[in-house]
Predicted model as a PDB file, atoms N, CA, C, CB and O in Angstrom, pLDDT in the B-factor column:
MODEL        1                                                                  
ATOM      1  N   MET A   1     156.083-113.818-119.569  1.00 56.00           N  
ATOM      2  CA  MET A   1     156.658-114.827-118.665  1.00 56.00           C  
ATOM      3  C   MET A   1     155.142-115.482-118.395  1.00 56.00           C  
ATOM      4  CB  MET A   1     157.617-114.157-117.187  1.00 56.00           C  
ATOM      5  O   MET A   1     154.076-114.869-118.327  1.00 56.00           O  
ATOM      6  N   ASN A   2     155.415-117.147-118.240  1.00 79.00           N  
ATOM      7  CA  ASN A   2     154.241-117.753-117.939  1.00 79.00           C  
ATOM      8  C   ASN A   2     154.210-117.847-116.411  1.00 79.00           C  
ATOM      9  CB  ASN A   2     154.113-119.087-118.647  1.00 79.00           C  
ATOM     10  O   ASN A   2     155.177-117.515-115.724  1.00 79.00           O  
ATOM     11  N   LEU A   3     153.067-118.311-115.908  1.00 86.00           N  
ATOM     12  CA  LEU A   3     153.079-117.993-114.554  1.00 86.00           C  
ATOM     13  C   LEU A   3     153.338-119.852-113.587  1.00 86.00           C  
ATOM     14  CB  LEU A   3     151.300-117.005-114.246  1.00 86.00           C  
ATOM     15  O   LEU A   3     153.382-120.203-112.408  1.00 86.00           O  
ATOM     16  N   ASN A   4     153.437-120.522-114.865  1.00 88.00           N  
ATOM     17  CA  ASN A   4     154.252-121.484-113.954  1.00 88.00           C  
ATOM     18  C   ASN A   4     156.143-121.241-113.430  1.00 88.00           C  
ATOM     19  CB  ASN A   4     154.115-122.918-114.897  1.00 88.00           C  
ATOM     20  O   ASN A   4     156.843-121.571-112.474  1.00 88.00           O  
ATOM     21  N   LEU A   5     156.298-120.572-114.562  1.00 86.00           N  
ATOM     22  CA  LEU A   5     158.136-119.896-114.713  1.00 86.00           C  
ATOM     23  C   LEU A   5     157.934-119.075-113.115  1.00 86.00           C  
ATOM     24  CB  LEU A   5     158.587-118.263-116.622  1.00 86.00           C  
ATOM     25  O   LEU A   5     158.674-119.443-112.203  1.00 86.00           O  
ATOM     26  N   ILE A   6     157.232-118.319-112.938  1.00 87.00           N  
ATOM     27  CA  ILE A   6     157.000-117.347-111.931  1.00 87.00           C  
ATOM     28  C   ILE A   6     156.987-118.124-110.954  1.00 87.00           C  
ATOM     29  CB  ILE A   6     155.866-116.499-111.999  1.00 87.00           C  
ATOM     30  O   ILE A   6     157.818-117.827-110.097  1.00 87.00           O  
ATOM     31  N   ALA A   7     156.155-119.314-110.667  1.00 90.00           N  
ATOM     32  CA  ALA A   7     155.723-119.990-109.558  1.00 90.00           C  
ATOM     33  C   ALA A   7     156.923-120.897-109.043  1.00 90.00           C  
ATOM     34  CB  ALA A   7     154.446-120.788-109.907  1.00 90.00           C  
ATOM     35  O   ALA A   7     157.026-121.421-107.934  1.00 90.00           O  
ATOM     36  N   GLU A   8     157.772-120.953-110.077  1.00 91.00           N  
ATOM     37  CA  GLU A   8     158.919-121.744-109.599  1.00 91.00           C  
ATOM     38  C   GLU A   8     160.159-120.716-108.970  1.00 91.00           C  
ATOM     39  CB  GLU A   8     159.475-122.675-110.927  1.00 91.00           C  
ATOM     40  O   GLU A   8     160.995-120.971-108.103  1.00 91.00           O  
ATOM     41  N   ILE A   9     160.062-120.167-109.315  1.00 91.00           N  
ATOM     42  CA  ILE A   9     161.043-118.655-109.210  1.00 91.00           C  
ATOM     43  C   ILE A   9     160.477-118.376-107.792  1.00 91.00           C  
ATOM     44  CB  ILE A   9     160.673-117.102-110.575  1.00 91.00           C  
ATOM     45  O   ILE A   9     161.434-118.247-107.028  1.00 91.00           O  
ATOM     46  N   LEU A  10     159.420-118.248-107.210  1.00 91.00           N  
ATOM     47  CA  LEU A  10     159.097-117.884-106.133  1.00 91.00           C  
ATOM     48  C   LEU A  10     159.095-118.979-105.008  1.00 91.00           C  
ATOM     49  CB  LEU A  10     157.989-117.297-106.335  1.00 91.00           C  
ATOM     50  O   LEU A  10     159.310-118.697-103.829  1.00 91.00           O  
ATOM     51  N   SER A  11     158.809-120.389-105.508  1.00 93.00           N  
ATOM     52  CA  SER A  11     159.314-121.390-104.517  1.00 93.00           C  
ATOM     53  C   SER A  11     161.108-121.480-104.355  1.00 93.00           C  
ATOM     54  CB  SER A  11     158.675-122.898-105.062  1.00 93.00           C  
ATOM     55  O   SER A  11     161.541-122.024-103.340  1.00 93.00           O  
ATOM     56  N   LEU A  12     161.758-121.116-105.035  1.00 92.00           N  
ATOM     57  CA  LEU A  12     163.046-121.361-105.124  1.00 92.00           C  
ATOM     58  C   LEU A  12     163.681-120.072-104.316  1.00 92.00           C  
ATOM     59  CB  LEU A  12     163.482-121.557-106.669  1.00 92.00           C  
ATOM     60  O   LEU A  12     164.754-120.187-103.724  1.00 92.00           O  
ATOM     61  N   GLY A  13     162.898-118.766-104.336  1.00 91.00           N  
ATOM     62  CA  GLY A  13     162.881-117.644-103.562  1.00 91.00           C  
ATOM     63  C   GLY A  13     162.543-118.042-101.936  1.00 91.00           C  
ATOM     64  O   GLY A  13     163.262-117.572-101.055  1.00 91.00           O  
ATOM     65  N   ARG A  14     161.603-118.779-101.659  1.00 91.00           N  
ATOM     66  CA  ARG A  14     161.255-119.586-100.406  1.00 91.00           C  
ATOM     67  C   ARG A  14     162.401-120.552 -99.890  1.00 91.00           C  
ATOM     68  CB  ARG A  14     159.974-120.463-100.708  1.00 91.00           C  
ATOM     69  O   ARG A  14     162.952-120.425 -98.797  1.00 91.00           O  
ATOM     70  N   ASP A  15     162.674-121.496-100.789  1.00 88.00           N  
ATOM     71  CA  ASP A  15     163.919-121.946-100.294  1.00 88.00           C  
ATOM     72  C   ASP A  15     164.981-121.506 -99.893  1.00 88.00           C  
ATOM     73  CB  ASP A  15     164.283-122.455-100.827  1.00 88.00           C  
ATOM     74  O   ASP A  15     165.609-122.005 -98.958  1.00 88.00           O  
ATOM     75  N   LEU A  16     165.348-120.460-100.576  1.00 88.00           N  
ATOM     76  CA  LEU A  16     166.521-119.448-100.480  1.00 88.00           C  
ATOM     77  C   LEU A  16     166.158-118.789 -99.012  1.00 88.00           C  
ATOM     78  CB  LEU A  16     166.553-118.206-101.885  1.00 88.00           C  
ATOM     79  O   LEU A  16     167.051-118.693 -98.171  1.00 88.00           O  
ATOM     80  N   ALA A  17     165.488-118.563 -98.872  1.00 88.00           N  
ATOM     81  CA  ALA A  17     165.057-117.755 -97.368  1.00 88.00           C  
ATOM     82  C   ALA A  17     164.739-118.684 -96.123  1.00 88.00           C  
ATOM     83  CB  ALA A  17     163.583-116.826 -97.571  1.00 88.00           C  
ATOM     84  O   ALA A  17     164.551-118.265 -94.980  1.00 88.00           O  
ATOM     85  N   ASP A  18     164.706-120.062 -96.536  1.00 84.00           N  
ATOM     86  CA  ASP A  18     164.450-121.485 -95.309  1.00 84.00           C  
ATOM     87  C   ASP A  18     165.791-121.443 -95.551  1.00 84.00           C  
ATOM     88  CB  ASP A  18     163.411-123.239 -95.588  1.00 84.00           C  
ATOM     89  O   ASP A  18     166.175-120.942 -94.494  1.00 84.00           O  
ATOM     90  N   ALA A  19     166.642-121.597 -96.120  1.00 81.00           N  
ATOM     91  CA  ALA A  19     168.264-121.950 -96.189  1.00 81.00           C  
ATOM     92  C   ALA A  19     169.329-120.653 -95.360  1.00 81.00           C  
ATOM     93  CB  ALA A  19     168.729-122.025 -98.120  1.00 81.00           C  
ATOM     94  O   ALA A  19     170.333-120.856 -94.678  1.00 81.00           O  
ATOM     95  N   ALA A  20     168.854-119.680 -95.620  1.00 80.00           N  
ATOM     96  CA  ALA A  20     169.431-118.217 -95.029  1.00 80.00           C  
ATOM     97  C   ALA A  20     169.010-118.676 -93.445  1.00 80.00           C  
ATOM     98  CB  ALA A  20     168.478-116.461 -95.754  1.00 80.00           C  
ATOM     99  O   ALA A  20     169.977-118.808 -92.694  1.00 80.00           O  
ATOM    100  N   VAL A  21     167.876-118.892 -92.952  1.00 81.00           N  
ATOM    101  CA  VAL A  21     167.599-118.900 -91.343  1.00 81.00           C  
ATOM    102  C   VAL A  21     168.102-120.297 -90.768  1.00 81.00           C  
ATOM    103  CB  VAL A  21     165.864-118.714 -90.968  1.00 81.00           C  
ATOM    104  O   VAL A  21     167.722-120.573 -89.631  1.00 81.00           O  
ATOM    105  N   ALA A  22     168.795-121.069 -91.337  1.00 72.00           N  
ATOM    106  CA  ALA A  22     169.470-122.038 -90.646  1.00 72.00           C  
ATOM    107  C   ALA A  22     171.199-122.156 -91.271  1.00 72.00           C  
ATOM    108  CB  ALA A  22     168.518-123.467 -90.845  1.00 72.00           C  
ATOM    109  O   ALA A  22     171.732-123.188 -91.680  1.00 72.00           O  
ATOM    110  N   PRO A  23     171.727-120.996 -91.201  1.00 69.00           N  
ATOM    111  CA  PRO A  23     173.346-121.106 -91.527  1.00 69.00           C  
ATOM    112  C   PRO A  23     174.276-121.911 -91.001  1.00 69.00           C  
ATOM    113  CB  PRO A  23     173.949-120.059 -91.297  1.00 69.00           C  
ATOM    114  O   PRO A  23     174.863-121.622 -89.958  1.00 69.00           O  
ATOM    115  N   ASN A  24     174.498-123.008 -91.683  1.00 76.00           N  
ATOM    116  CA  ASN A  24     175.249-124.232 -91.469  1.00 76.00           C  
ATOM    117  C   ASN A  24     176.116-124.392 -93.006  1.00 76.00           C  
ATOM    118  CB  ASN A  24     174.091-125.620 -91.065  1.00 76.00           C  
ATOM    119  O   ASN A  24     175.801-123.757 -94.012  1.00 76.00           O  
ATOM    120  N   VAL A  25     177.203-125.328 -92.938  1.00 75.00           N  
ATOM    121  CA  VAL A  25     177.889-125.370 -94.334  1.00 75.00           C  
ATOM    122  C   VAL A  25     176.979-125.929 -95.183  1.00 75.00           C  
ATOM    123  CB  VAL A  25     179.204-126.171 -94.423  1.00 75.00           C  
ATOM    124  O   VAL A  25     177.015-125.588 -96.365  1.00 75.00           O  
ATOM    125  N   ARG A  26     175.797-127.087 -94.638  1.00 78.00           N  
ATOM    126  CA  ARG A  26     175.178-127.894 -95.836  1.00 78.00           C  
ATOM    127  C   ARG A  26     173.913-126.510 -96.096  1.00 78.00           C  
ATOM    128  CB  ARG A  26     174.421-129.892 -95.282  1.00 78.00           C  
ATOM    129  O   ARG A  26     173.508-126.596 -97.255  1.00 78.00           O  
ATOM    130  N   GLN A  27     173.435-125.679 -95.565  1.00 78.00           N  
ATOM    131  CA  GLN A  27     172.541-125.165 -95.958  1.00 78.00           C  
ATOM    132  C   GLN A  27     173.075-124.180 -96.955  1.00 78.00           C  
ATOM    133  CB  GLN A  27     171.818-124.763 -94.968  1.00 78.00           C  
ATOM    134  O   GLN A  27     172.470-123.830 -97.968  1.00 78.00           O  
ATOM    135  N   GLN A  28     174.431-123.703 -96.527  1.00 77.00           N  
ATOM    136  CA  GLN A  28     175.038-122.215 -97.273  1.00 77.00           C  
ATOM    137  C   GLN A  28     175.385-123.270 -98.625  1.00 77.00           C  
ATOM    138  CB  GLN A  28     176.827-121.126 -96.291  1.00 77.00           C  
ATOM    139  O   GLN A  28     174.674-122.866 -99.546  1.00 77.00           O  
ATOM    140  N   ALA A  29     175.894-124.012 -98.914  1.00 80.00           N  
ATOM    141  CA  ALA A  29     175.728-124.560-100.029  1.00 80.00           C  
ATOM    142  C   ALA A  29     174.466-125.240-101.053  1.00 80.00           C  
ATOM    143  CB  ALA A  29     176.432-125.224 -99.772  1.00 80.00           C  
ATOM    144  O   ALA A  29     174.533-125.570-102.237  1.00 80.00           O  
ATOM    145  N   ALA A  30     173.476-125.292-100.225  1.00 83.00           N  
ATOM    146  CA  ALA A  30     172.324-125.452-100.880  1.00 83.00           C  
ATOM    147  C   ALA A  30     172.031-124.447-100.891  1.00 83.00           C  
ATOM    148  CB  ALA A  30     171.443-126.190-100.545  1.00 83.00           C  
ATOM    149  O   ALA A  30     171.339-124.560-101.903  1.00 83.00           O  
ATOM    150  N   ALA A  31     171.905-123.208-100.575  1.00 85.00           N  
ATOM    151  CA  ALA A  31     171.755-121.482-101.002  1.00 85.00           C  
ATOM    152  C   ALA A  31     172.324-121.313-102.156  1.00 85.00           C  
ATOM    153  CB  ALA A  31     172.480-120.351-100.033  1.00 85.00           C  
ATOM    154  O   ALA A  31     171.619-120.938-103.093  1.00 85.00           O  
ATOM    155  N   ALA A  32     173.598-121.528-102.335  1.00 86.00           N  
ATOM    156  CA  ALA A  32     174.762-121.159-103.666  1.00 86.00           C  
ATOM    157  C   ALA A  32     173.828-121.893-104.742  1.00 86.00           C  
ATOM    158  CB  ALA A  32     176.729-122.008-103.543  1.00 86.00           C  
ATOM    159  O   ALA A  32     173.553-121.212-105.729  1.00 86.00           O  
ATOM    160  N   ASP A  33     173.145-123.577-104.668  1.00 90.00           N  
ATOM    161  CA  ASP A  33     172.816-124.072-105.532  1.00 90.00           C  
ATOM    162  C   ASP A  33     171.276-123.611-105.855  1.00 90.00           C  
ATOM    163  CB  ASP A  33     173.137-125.314-105.317  1.00 90.00           C  
ATOM    164  O   ASP A  33     170.870-123.701-107.013  1.00 90.00           O  
ATOM    165  N   ILE A  34     170.463-123.138-104.858  1.00 90.00           N  
ATOM    166  CA  ILE A  34     169.439-122.388-105.190  1.00 90.00           C  
ATOM    167  C   ILE A  34     169.550-121.169-106.072  1.00 90.00           C  
ATOM    168  CB  ILE A  34     168.947-122.074-104.127  1.00 90.00           C  
ATOM    169  O   ILE A  34     168.943-121.008-107.131  1.00 90.00           O  
ATOM    170  N   LEU A  35     170.511-120.217-105.434  1.00 90.00           N  
ATOM    171  CA  LEU A  35     171.131-118.636-106.262  1.00 90.00           C  
ATOM    172  C   LEU A  35     170.783-119.173-108.043  1.00 90.00           C  
ATOM    173  CB  LEU A  35     173.572-118.260-105.897  1.00 90.00           C  
ATOM    174  O   LEU A  35     169.929-118.766-108.831  1.00 90.00           O  
ATOM    175  N   LEU A  36     171.957-120.334-108.206  1.00 92.00           N  
ATOM    176  CA  LEU A  36     172.013-120.780-109.564  1.00 92.00           C  
ATOM    177  C   LEU A  36     171.105-121.138-110.200  1.00 92.00           C  
ATOM    178  CB  LEU A  36     172.654-121.578-109.745  1.00 92.00           C  
ATOM    179  O   LEU A  36     171.239-121.005-111.416  1.00 92.00           O  
ATOM    180  N   LYS A  37     169.940-121.677-109.743  1.00 92.00           N  
ATOM    181  CA  LYS A  37     168.632-122.296-109.980  1.00 92.00           C  
ATOM    182  C   LYS A  37     168.048-120.938-110.595  1.00 92.00           C  
ATOM    183  CB  LYS A  37     167.794-122.995-108.537  1.00 92.00           C  
ATOM    184  O   LYS A  37     167.727-120.651-111.748  1.00 92.00           O  
ATOM    185  N   ILE A  38     168.029-120.158-109.317  1.00 92.00           N  
ATOM    186  CA  ILE A  38     167.007-118.603-109.978  1.00 92.00           C  
ATOM    187  C   ILE A  38     167.786-117.942-111.305  1.00 92.00           C  
ATOM    188  CB  ILE A  38     166.953-116.988-108.538  1.00 92.00           C  
ATOM    189  O   ILE A  38     167.205-117.267-112.155  1.00 92.00           O  
ATOM    190  N   ILE A  39     168.959-118.208-111.314  1.00 90.00           N  
ATOM    191  CA  ILE A  39     169.525-117.246-112.220  1.00 90.00           C  
ATOM    192  C   ILE A  39     168.975-118.189-113.675  1.00 90.00           C  
ATOM    193  CB  ILE A  39     171.456-116.960-111.946  1.00 90.00           C  
ATOM    194  O   ILE A  39     168.474-117.658-114.666  1.00 90.00           O  
ATOM    195  N   ARG A  40     169.201-119.615-113.515  1.00 91.00           N  
ATOM    196  CA  ARG A  40     168.944-120.137-114.739  1.00 91.00           C  
ATOM    197  C   ARG A  40     167.166-120.024-115.264  1.00 91.00           C  
ATOM    198  CB  ARG A  40     169.519-121.685-114.591  1.00 91.00           C  
ATOM    199  O   ARG A  40     166.723-120.004-116.413  1.00 91.00           O  
ATOM    200  N   LYS A  41     166.551-119.975-114.177  1.00 90.00           N  
ATOM    201  CA  LYS A  41     165.118-119.756-114.342  1.00 90.00           C  
ATOM    202  C   LYS A  41     164.886-118.409-115.028  1.00 90.00           C  
ATOM    203  CB  LYS A  41     164.387-119.809-112.970  1.00 90.00           C  
ATOM    204  O   LYS A  41     164.002-118.299-115.877  1.00 90.00           O  
ATOM    205  N   GLY A  42     165.900-117.077-114.569  1.00 88.00           N  
ATOM    206  CA  GLY A  42     166.028-115.934-114.875  1.00 88.00           C  
ATOM    207  C   GLY A  42     166.112-116.078-116.685  1.00 88.00           C  
ATOM    208  O   GLY A  42     165.185-115.766-117.432  1.00 88.00           O  
ATOM    209  N   ILE A  43     167.059-116.463-117.000  1.00 88.00           N  
ATOM    210  CA  ILE A  43     167.539-116.751-118.222  1.00 88.00           C  
ATOM    211  C   ILE A  43     166.314-117.318-119.148  1.00 88.00           C  
ATOM    212  CB  ILE A  43     168.722-117.740-118.051  1.00 88.00           C  
ATOM    213  O   ILE A  43     166.026-116.876-120.260  1.00 88.00           O  
ATOM    214  N   GLN A  44     165.546-118.555-118.356  1.00 88.00           N  
ATOM    215  CA  GLN A  44     164.710-119.166-119.295  1.00 88.00           C  
ATOM    216  C   GLN A  44     163.865-118.248-119.655  1.00 88.00           C  
ATOM    217  CB  GLN A  44     164.063-120.296-118.886  1.00 88.00           C  
ATOM    218  O   GLN A  44     163.677-118.002-120.847  1.00 88.00           O  
ATOM    219  N   ALA A  45     163.070-117.447-118.428  1.00 87.00           N  
ATOM    220  CA  ALA A  45     162.113-116.157-118.480  1.00 87.00           C  
ATOM    221  C   ALA A  45     162.587-115.234-119.455  1.00 87.00           C  
ATOM    222  CB  ALA A  45     162.018-115.364-117.110  1.00 87.00           C  
ATOM    223  O   ALA A  45     161.716-114.759-120.183  1.00 87.00           O  
ATOM    224  N   TYR A  46     163.846-114.841-119.656  1.00 86.00           N  
ATOM    225  CA  TYR A  46     164.329-113.735-120.620  1.00 86.00           C  
ATOM    226  C   TYR A  46     163.796-114.667-122.237  1.00 86.00           C  
ATOM    227  CB  TYR A  46     166.458-113.357-120.375  1.00 86.00           C  
ATOM    228  O   TYR A  46     162.874-114.342-122.986  1.00 86.00           O  
ATOM    229  N   GLN A  47     164.454-115.496-122.335  1.00 88.00           N  
ATOM    230  CA  GLN A  47     164.516-116.281-123.633  1.00 88.00           C  
ATOM    231  C   GLN A  47     163.004-116.249-123.916  1.00 88.00           C  
ATOM    232  CB  GLN A  47     165.216-117.898-123.526  1.00 88.00           C  
ATOM    233  O   GLN A  47     162.616-115.615-124.897  1.00 88.00           O  
ATOM    234  N   ASP A  48     162.048-116.942-123.057  1.00 86.00           N  
ATOM    235  CA  ASP A  48     160.712-117.395-123.551  1.00 86.00           C  
ATOM    236  C   ASP A  48     160.106-115.826-123.748  1.00 86.00           C  
ATOM    237  CB  ASP A  48     159.776-118.521-122.343  1.00 86.00           C  
ATOM    238  O   ASP A  48     159.326-115.633-124.680  1.00 86.00           O  
ATOM    239  N   HIS A  49     160.461-114.768-122.899  1.00 85.00           N  
ATOM    240  CA  HIS A  49     159.692-113.533-123.130  1.00 85.00           C  
ATOM    241  C   HIS A  49     160.503-112.990-124.703  1.00 85.00           C  
ATOM    242  CB  HIS A  49     159.877-112.312-121.584  1.00 85.00           C  
ATOM    243  O   HIS A  49     159.747-112.762-125.648  1.00 85.00           O  
ATOM    244  N   THR A  50     161.428-112.880-124.826  1.00 87.00           N  
ATOM    245  CA  THR A  50     162.321-112.196-126.071  1.00 87.00           C  
ATOM    246  C   THR A  50     162.471-112.674-127.259  1.00 87.00           C  
ATOM    247  CB  THR A  50     163.568-112.059-125.826  1.00 87.00           C  
ATOM    248  O   THR A  50     162.567-112.015-128.294  1.00 87.00           O  
ATOM    249  N   GLY A  51     162.514-114.624-127.071  1.00 84.00           N  
ATOM    250  CA  GLY A  51     162.598-115.265-128.296  1.00 84.00           C  
ATOM    251  C   GLY A  51     163.863-115.186-128.791  1.00 84.00           C  
ATOM    252  O   GLY A  51     164.237-115.537-129.909  1.00 84.00           O  
ATOM    253  N   GLN A  52     164.610-114.632-127.767  1.00 84.00           N  
ATOM    254  CA  GLN A  52     166.693-114.895-128.092  1.00 84.00           C  
ATOM    255  C   GLN A  52     167.295-115.156-126.906  1.00 84.00           C  
ATOM    256  CB  GLN A  52     167.783-113.349-128.694  1.00 84.00           C  
ATOM    257  O   GLN A  52     166.848-115.150-125.759  1.00 84.00           O  
ATOM    258  N   ALA A  53     168.481-115.409-127.386  1.00 85.00           N  
ATOM    259  CA  ALA A  53     169.329-116.054-126.320  1.00 85.00           C  
ATOM    260  C   ALA A  53     169.746-114.895-125.705  1.00 85.00           C  
ATOM    261  CB  ALA A  53     170.535-117.002-126.777  1.00 85.00           C  
ATOM    262  O   ALA A  53     169.982-113.809-126.234  1.00 85.00           O  
ATOM    263  N   LEU A  54     169.856-115.363-123.981  1.00 80.00           N  
ATOM    264  CA  LEU A  54     170.652-114.055-123.355  1.00 80.00           C  
ATOM    265  C   LEU A  54     171.743-113.545-123.745  1.00 80.00           C  
ATOM    266  CB  LEU A  54     170.997-114.166-122.192  1.00 80.00           C  
ATOM    267  O   LEU A  54     172.771-114.206-123.892  1.00 80.00           O  
ATOM    268  N   ASP A  55     171.645-112.312-123.958  1.00 83.00           N  
ATOM    269  CA  ASP A  55     173.463-111.782-124.525  1.00 83.00           C  
ATOM    270  C   ASP A  55     174.404-111.745-123.245  1.00 83.00           C  
ATOM    271  CB  ASP A  55     173.581-109.834-125.289  1.00 83.00           C  
ATOM    272  O   ASP A  55     174.004-110.816-122.543  1.00 83.00           O  
ATOM    273  N   PRO A  56     175.309-112.272-122.752  1.00 82.00           N  
ATOM    274  CA  PRO A  56     176.191-112.148-121.967  1.00 82.00           C  
ATOM    275  C   PRO A  56     176.458-110.560-121.426  1.00 82.00           C  
ATOM    276  CB  PRO A  56     177.236-112.780-122.610  1.00 82.00           C  
ATOM    277  O   PRO A  56     176.508-110.057-120.304  1.00 82.00           O  
ATOM    278  N   SER A  57     176.584-110.105-122.611  1.00 86.00           N  
ATOM    279  CA  SER A  57     177.478-108.653-122.474  1.00 86.00           C  
ATOM    280  C   SER A  57     176.357-107.847-121.670  1.00 86.00           C  
ATOM    281  CB  SER A  57     177.976-107.756-124.199  1.00 86.00           C  
ATOM    282  O   SER A  57     176.817-106.917-121.008  1.00 86.00           O  
ATOM    283  N   LEU A  58     174.905-108.036-121.598  1.00 80.00           N  
ATOM    284  CA  LEU A  58     173.809-107.403-120.732  1.00 80.00           C  
ATOM    285  C   LEU A  58     174.196-107.652-119.651  1.00 80.00           C  
ATOM    286  CB  LEU A  58     172.454-107.795-120.841  1.00 80.00           C  
ATOM    287  O   LEU A  58     173.673-106.787-118.949  1.00 80.00           O  
ATOM    288  N   ILE A  59     174.970-108.481-118.835  1.00 79.00           N  
ATOM    289  CA  ILE A  59     174.994-108.815-117.369  1.00 79.00           C  
ATOM    290  C   ILE A  59     176.388-107.906-116.960  1.00 79.00           C  
ATOM    291  CB  ILE A  59     175.112-110.682-117.043  1.00 79.00           C  
ATOM    292  O   ILE A  59     177.482-108.061-117.502  1.00 79.00           O  
ATOM    293  N   LYS A  60     176.141-107.098-116.069  1.00 86.00           N  
ATOM    294  CA  LYS A  60     177.138-106.153-115.383  1.00 86.00           C  
ATOM    295  C   LYS A  60     177.117-106.357-114.150  1.00 86.00           C  
ATOM    296  CB  LYS A  60     176.954-104.781-115.553  1.00 86.00           C  
ATOM    297  O   LYS A  60     176.312-106.917-113.406  1.00 86.00           O  
ATOM    298  N   ILE A  61     178.548-105.603-113.926  1.00 84.00           N  
ATOM    299  CA  ILE A  61     179.019-105.579-112.558  1.00 84.00           C  
ATOM    300  C   ILE A  61     178.177-104.815-111.733  1.00 84.00           C  
ATOM    301  CB  ILE A  61     180.339-105.082-112.449  1.00 84.00           C  
ATOM    302  O   ILE A  61     178.218-103.658-112.150  1.00 84.00           O  
ATOM    303  N   GLU A  62     177.316-104.924-110.606  1.00 86.00           N  
ATOM    304  CA  GLU A  62     177.326-103.828-109.884  1.00 86.00           C  
ATOM    305  C   GLU A  62     178.116-102.780-109.102  1.00 86.00           C  
ATOM    306  CB  GLU A  62     176.846-104.100-109.397  1.00 86.00           C  
ATOM    307  O   GLU A  62     178.967-103.035-108.250  1.00 86.00           O  
ATOM    308  N   ALA A  63     177.672-101.398-109.558  1.00 85.00           N  
ATOM    309  CA  ALA A  63     178.774-100.712-108.904  1.00 85.00           C  
ATOM    310  C   ALA A  63     178.468-100.534-107.478  1.00 85.00           C  
ATOM    311  CB  ALA A  63     179.065 -99.386-109.542  1.00 85.00           C  
ATOM    312  O   ALA A  63     177.306-100.339-107.121  1.00 85.00           O  
ATOM    313  N   PRO A  64     179.438-100.589-106.645  1.00 85.00           N  
ATOM    314  CA  PRO A  64     179.620-100.475-105.040  1.00 85.00           C  
ATOM    315  C   PRO A  64     178.627 -99.164-104.651  1.00 85.00           C  
ATOM    316  CB  PRO A  64     181.459-100.149-104.543  1.00 85.00           C  
ATOM    317  O   PRO A  64     178.308 -98.299-105.467  1.00 85.00           O  
ATOM    318  N   ILE A  65     178.291 -99.188-103.524  1.00 78.00           N  
ATOM    319  CA  ILE A  65     177.345 -98.087-102.902  1.00 78.00           C  
ATOM    320  C   ILE A  65     178.336 -96.828-102.264  1.00 78.00           C  
ATOM    321  CB  ILE A  65     176.318 -98.852-101.564  1.00 78.00           C  
ATOM    322  O   ILE A  65     177.820 -95.850-101.723  1.00 78.00           O  
TER     323      ILE A  65                                                      
ENDMDL                                                                          
END                                                                             
């Protein structure tokens, strides 16, 4: 994974934390958008690292604790 991609994911994480501090409707919508961007960056990181497209069957629902 390249450093630029890591920096972008970290920046999105910081933006998400900022959105969580001010919980209003606009910030909640922004948080949802930021989460989607993080997911897309994660997929990009996977593809850059493996050279393959992400297999959706690898994504599983987490079991409740």
